[in-house]
N, C-alpha and C positions, 0 to 999 in steps of 0.2 A: 426446159419446160417451165412455165410460169407457175408460181405457187399460189394456190387458192387458200389464202389465210382465212381462218375462221372469223366471222363477223360477230361482234357482240353489241347489238344495238341497245341504246338506252330505252328503258321503259317509259311510258307516259304515266307519271305518278298522279296526274290530275284525274285520271280514271280511278274509280273505286277499286281498291285492292285491300287484301288482308293477308295475314300470315297463312301460308299453306297454298296460296294461289300459284299456279304455274303457267307461264307463257312460253310457247315454243317458237323458234325461228329456224331457218335453214341452218343445220349444223349444230344446234344447241338449244338451250332452254334457260329461262329465268325463273328462279324459285324465290318467292317472297317470304321473308322472315318477320316482317312488320309492315304496317301497323296491324294490330297492336304488338308491342315487343314481347312475344311469348318466349319462355325458356326453350332452348334448342337441345338441351341434354349434352351438348359438346363441352369439352374441357376449355375453359377460358385461357387461351394462349395467344400472345402477340408475338409471333415468330419473327416477323420483320421489324419489330419495334416501331410500329406506326404511332404508338401512343407516347405522348410526352409527359408533361407534369401530371401527377395524380396526388390529390390531397383530400381532406375530408369533405370539401365543398364541390370541387369540380375536377374533371378529367379533360385534358387537351388531346384531341385527336389530330394527328398530323404534325405533332411538334416534337418528335423524338430526336435524339442526337445521332450523328453518323455512327456506324458500327464497324468493327474490324472486318466483318464478313465482306463488306463492299470493297475494302482494300485487298482482302484475300483474293477476291474474284478478279479485281483489276490487275493485280500483279501476278497472281498464280496462274491464270489461264495462259498468258504469253510464255511464262517461264516453263510450265509443264509442257506446253506445245514445243518449245525449243528442245527440251530434253528428249521428247519423243522423236523428233525429227533427227536429232544428232546421235542419239544412242539406241533408242528402241528400233527404229527402222533399219539402221545398219546391222543390228543384231539379228533381225529377221532375215535380212539379205544374206548375211554370213551363214545363218542356220540353214537357209535353203540350199546354198552351195554345199554345205557339209552333208546334208541329207542325200544330195545327188551323188557326191563324190565319195562319201564315207571317209574322207580324209580331213582331220581337224585343221590342217594348214589352210584348207580352202575356206574355212570359217573366218580366219583372220584376213585372208585375201579379200573375201567378200565384205567383211566388216569395214576394213580400211578403205576399200574402194567406194562404198556407199557413203561413209562418213566424209570422205574428201569431197564428194559431189554435193552432199547435203548441207555442209556446215554454212557456207556463204548464203545460199537461199534461205536457210532456216533463220540465220541471224537477221537478214533483211525483213522477212515476213513477220517474225515475232517482234522485231523492233517497231514495225509499222502497227502491229496489233496493240502493242503496249502504248504507243502514242495515241491511237484511237481510243483505247480504254481510258487513258488519262484525260483526254478531252471530254469524254462523256462524264467522267467523274467530276470534272470541274463544273460542267453544266449543272449537274445535280447539286453540287455544293452551293452555287449561287442561287439556284432555285430554292433550295432549302432555307437560305437566309431570308428570302423574300416571301416565302409561304406564311400564311397566317393560319394558326390552328383553329379548328372548330371546337368550341368549348361545351361540354356536357355538364350542366349544373344539377346535381342530383337532389340537393335540398330544395331547389325551386322546381325541379322536374321540367327543366327547359333546356333548349339547345340554342347557342348563338353561333351563327354562320356568317362569315365575311365574304360576300360575293366578289369583291374586287372591283377594279375599274372605277374607283372613287365612290362606289355606292355605299350607303350606310349598312351596317350589319342588320341581319334579320334574326328575330328570336321566335322560335316555334315551340309548342308543347312537345315534350319528350314522347308521349304516346302517339303523336301524329306523324312521327318521323317514319319514312319508308325505308326499308332495307331489303336487299336481295342478294343472292349469290348467282353467279352466271357460270354456265358450263358451255364451252364451244369447242368444236373440232373441225378440222378441214384437212384436205390432202395437199401435201407439198411434194416437191421432188425428193425430199428426204424422208417421206413417210407421213403418217398421220400426226398432225400438230394439235395439241390440246391446250386450251386456255381456261383459267379459272379466275374469278375475281369477286370482290365484295363491292357492292354499290350502296350508297346511302343518299337519300333524296330529301329535299326540303322544298316547300312551296311558300313563297313570300305571301304572307296574309294580305298584303295591300295590293300587290300587282298580279297575284296568281302565277308569277313566273317560277319556273322550276330551276332548282340548283342541285348539283350533283357532286358527290365525292366518290371516286372510283379508284380502287386499289387492286392491281393484279396480284394474284396469290399463287404460290407453287402448287397448291392442291386444294381440293374441296374441304377436307377437314381443317386446314389452316384458315381458309376463308370463313368457315363457320366459327372457328375458335376466336378469330378477331372480333367478329360481331358479338359473340357471347361475352368477350371481355368487357365490351362497352355496356351491354345489357346487364351483366352481373354487377358491374360497378353501380349503375343507376338504381339497381334494386337492392343495394347494400349487401351483396353476396361476396364481393371482393372489395378490398380497400386500399391496396398498395400496388405500385408497379412491379415489385418483386414477385407478387403472386401470379402475375400474368406473363412476365418477361424473364423470370429467373426460376423456372420450375426445378432446376437441379441445384439450387442454392449456391451459385458461384459468387454471389456478393457477400462479403464479410462485413461485420460491423466496422464502421469507419472508412470503408471503401468509397471512392467517388461514385455518384449516382449514374454511371454510364459504364459501358464496356471498354476495357483498356488492358494494359499489361497486367494489372492485378487479376483480372478474370482469367487470363492465360495461366498464370501461376496457380490460381485457385483450382482451375480445371485439372492441371497436372497433379496437384496434391490430391484431389478427389480421385483421379485415375489410380494413383499409387495406393490410396487407402482401399479402394474397391478390389484391387489386385491382392493386397495383403489379406483381406478378409475373405478371399475366395469367390467374390461376387462375379468377377470376370477373369478370363484366362490371359495367357501371354500373347495370344493372337491379337486380341483387341488392343492390348497395350502397344504392340508393334505397329498395328495399323494407325493408331493415334499419333505415334511419333513420326511415322512415315508421311502421313498426311500433312502434319505441321512443318516438317522439313521441306516438303515440296511447296508449301505455302509460305516459305521464307521465314519460318519460326516466329519471332516476336515482332518482325518489322511491320506487318499490317496493324498490330496493336499499338505500336508507337505512332504510326501515321494517323490512326484514328484519334488518339489523344491529341496529337498536334492539330488535327482539323477541328476538334471540339474546342481547343483553346483559341484557335483563330476565329471561330464563330462567336465564342463568348466575348472576345476582345472587340470584334467588329459590331456585335449586337445583331439582333434579328427582329423582324417585325412581330408585333404582338397584337392582340385585339385592341381596337381603338379605346382611347381613354374614356369615352362615353360609357363603356361597359364596365369600368372599374367598380362602380357601386353595385352593379348587377352581379359581378363576380364575387362580392363579399358574402360570407355566410349570413343569412338572416337569423333572427332569434329562433330557437328550436320550436317555439310555439307556432311560428309561421311557416314551418317546413311543409311543403306540399306533400300530399299523400297519393298513393296510386289509386286509380279509379276502382270502384267495386267490380266493374266488368273485367278489368285486367286481373285483379286478384282471383276472381272466380275462374276465368279461363286458364290462368296459369296453374292453378291447383288441379284442374281437370287434365291439362297437358301433362303435368308431372306424374299424375296417377296412371294415366293411360300409357305413357312412355315406359314407366317402370314395369309394366306387364310384359313388354317385348322390347328390349333395348336395341334389337337389331332392326327394328322397323324404321323406315324413313320418317324423319320428324315432320316433313311436309304432309305426309299421310295422317299423322297424329293430329296436326293442326286442322286439317280438313274434316276429320271425324269429329273433333270437338265442336267445330262450328256447325256441323250437321246436327249434332245433338242439341245444340243451342236452338237451332231452327225448329226442331221437333217439339221442344219444351216451351217454346215461346207462346 
């Protein structure tokens, strides 16, 4: 049976939109968060580490370093699949024979029989899966080196986007940037498939051409949290990468500014501390160790560090030299200020949202704009 994958069409941002607008399409909807970039009430969290350099002047979106998680996924899925096919399935087969015969010897007969049949196919299938995963990982590695980050300059309240294809970068006002979250679902032969994503759109002021950044996300809260990370930075509510990428405090003073073997050891030390203090029980400690053993312990962390060193040695693309001066912090007296409209709307959104934290933020946006219309 063919899979009907959910479709997530790009919105036409040349049409007038504002935060709170919702557009539906077959199998899903698009919910606008900007313009204007109003507070969403979500925790600013960059789960997939899409954000790269963060300093007092600007934030690079799409410039983060590779993470151990990608290597855990690349190596862990084939390895866990192999263990399941070679040990779990034979154990299930042996257990079925034992239940039927009530003789424990039949368990070992069934276990050995299934494992003898499953070992060779499991080795071939999981080796092919590993090769495919490594090929995909290599493609993302070289794509990462070629990608140019989008730079959000909060002191100028502007955004620089590199369209690619030899075209010059475009600079747009921060408050004109469109942002939306997408939810889509469709039926497949495996059940209902759901997709979530964050989209950010820019319009070239000279050509009126639309440009898009689109990032798939594991869930709606994480899509909202990624956008809130950018918005909160631009509005001086967060100031460092650690605030949005390290909520558990796994980076220690003097650690490299990326995830590696040091974060693994910091996480294990934190786990032991929480257990000693009675914050968690033995079950969570056991699950943590079991998960990391299945994910090949520190090997993914070492590989992530190796990949980061390779990228740093080879170099990666950055914004064109023509934007070097633009990227520099201007004198504080020349810092751009938020518009009066944005300040007024943001204050109303925060006040209304605090009355009912469970309410959808898009409903709050819509009500605030409706109040604006009535008082205009």
